[in-house]
Every structure is written in C-alpha cells, then in structure tokens.
SEDOMAR-22159 format. One record per residue (C-alpha): x, y, z; residue in three letters. Coordinates in Angstrom, 1 decimal, padded with zeros to 4 digits. Example, Ala and Ser with C-alpha at 12.3 -4.5 7.8 and 13.67 -1.06 7.14 Angstrom:
// SEDOMAR-22159
@x=012.3 | y=-004.5 | z=007.8 | r=ALA
@x=013.7 | y=-001.1 | z=007.1 | r=SER
This chain:
// SEDOMAR-22159
@x=-200.8 | y=096.2 | z=-169.8 | r=MET
@x=-198.9 | y=093.9 | z=-167.5 | r=GLN
@x=-201.1 | y=091.0 | z=-168.4 | r=GLU
@x=-200.5 | y=091.5 | z=-172.1 | r=ILE
@x=-196.8 | y=091.6 | z=-171.5 | r=LEU
@x=-196.8 | y=088.4 | z=-169.5 | r=LYS
@x=-199.0 | y=086.7 | z=-172.2 | r=ALA
@x=-196.6 | y=087.8 | z=-174.9 | r=THR
@x=-193.6 | y=086.6 | z=-172.9 | r=GLN
@x=-195.3 | y=083.2 | z=-172.3 | r=ALA
@x=-196.0 | y=082.9 | z=-176.0 | r=GLU
@x=-192.4 | y=083.9 | z=-176.9 | r=ALA
@x=-191.1 | y=081.2 | z=-174.5 | r=GLU
@x=-193.5 | y=078.6 | z=-176.0 | r=GLN
@x=-192.3 | y=079.5 | z=-179.5 | r=SER
@x=-188.6 | y=079.1 | z=-178.4 | r=ARG
@x=-189.4 | y=075.7 | z=-176.9 | r=ILE
@x=-191.2 | y=074.6 | z=-180.1 | r=ILE
@x=-188.2 | y=075.9 | z=-182.2 | r=THR
@x=-185.7 | y=073.9 | z=-180.0 | r=VAL
@x=-187.9 | y=070.8 | z=-180.3 | r=GLN
@x=-188.2 | y=071.2 | z=-184.1 | r=SER
@x=-184.4 | y=071.5 | z=-184.4 | r=GLN
@x=-183.9 | y=068.3 | z=-182.3 | r=GLN
@x=-186.5 | y=066.4 | z=-184.4 | r=LEU
@x=-184.8 | y=067.6 | z=-187.6 | r=THR
@x=-181.4 | y=066.4 | z=-186.3 | r=GLU
@x=-182.9 | y=063.0 | z=-185.4 | r=GLU
@x=-184.6 | y=062.7 | z=-188.8 | r=MET
@x=-181.3 | y=063.5 | z=-190.5 | r=ASN
@x=-179.6 | y=060.7 | z=-188.4 | r=LYS
@x=-182.4 | y=058.3 | z=-189.4 | r=ILE
@x=-182.0 | y=059.3 | z=-193.1 | r=LEU
@x=-178.3 | y=058.8 | z=-193.0 | r=GLN
@x=-178.7 | y=055.4 | z=-191.3 | r=ALA
@x=-181.3 | y=054.4 | z=-193.9 | r=THR
@x=-179.0 | y=055.4 | z=-196.7 | r=GLN
@x=-176.1 | y=053.4 | z=-195.2 | r=GLU
@x=-178.3 | y=050.4 | z=-194.8 | r=GLU
@x=-179.4 | y=050.6 | z=-198.5 | r=ALA
@x=-175.8 | y=050.9 | z=-199.5 | r=LYS
@x=-174.9 | y=047.8 | z=-197.6 | r=MET
@x=-177.9 | y=045.9 | z=-198.9 | r=THR
@x=-176.9 | y=046.7 | z=-202.5 | r=ARG
@x=-173.4 | y=045.5 | z=-201.7 | r=HIS
@x=-174.7 | y=042.2 | z=-200.2 | r=MET
@x=-177.0 | y=041.7 | z=-203.2 | r=ALA
@x=-174.0 | y=042.1 | z=-205.6 | r=ARG
@x=-172.0 | y=039.6 | z=-203.6 | r=GLN
@x=-174.9 | y=037.2 | z=-203.5 | r=THR
@x=-175.2 | y=037.4 | z=-207.2 | r=GLN
@x=-171.4 | y=036.8 | z=-207.7 | r=ARG
@x=-171.6 | y=033.8 | z=-205.3 | r=LEU
@x=-174.6 | y=032.4 | z=-207.3 | r=SER
@x=-172.7 | y=032.8 | z=-210.5 | r=GLU
@x=-169.7 | y=031.0 | z=-209.1 | r=GLN
@x=-171.8 | y=028.2 | z=-207.7 | r=MET
@x=-173.5 | y=027.7 | z=-211.1 | r=MET
@x=-170.0 | y=027.5 | z=-212.8 | r=LYS
@x=-168.9 | y=025.0 | z=-210.2 | r=ASP
@x=-172.1 | y=023.0 | z=-210.8 | r=ASN
@x=-171.4 | y=022.9 | z=-214.5 | r=VAL
@x=-167.8 | y=021.9 | z=-213.9 | r=SER
@x=-168.8 | y=019.1 | z=-211.6 | r=MET
@x=-171.3 | y=017.8 | z=-214.2 | r=LYS
@x=-168.4 | y=017.8 | z=-216.7 | r=THR
@x=-166.2 | y=015.8 | z=-214.4 | r=VAL
@x=-168.9 | y=013.2 | z=-213.7 | r=ILE
C-alpha cells in the first residue's frame, strides 16, 4: 500500500511540474505573440510612410522636370 501511495505522490508531483511548465510556456508564447503583433503594426506604419515618401518623390520629380 505504501508503494502505491508513493507512486501516486510522485505522479502528482510530476503533474504539478508539468502544469507549471505549461503555464510558463503559455506566458512566453503570449509574449512572443504580442511582440509579433507589435512588429507587424510597426511594419505597416513603415510601409505607409514609405509609400507617402515615394509619392512625394514622384511629385518632386515631376516638378523638377517642369522647371527644366
């Protein structure tokens, strides 16, 4: 009976450890997801700014051709 109790306690401890590890991994994955979302947001922002810059450069190019 003692052996069964010890085995059950050992399994319960392993389950607790696995639960803690799973929680830690979940937290880390959430951090990665948040960072990825923030990076995507910044990438979209940079793309919009690059597009605006390109549009302005094209306008300047047309204006310079008109002057010449």
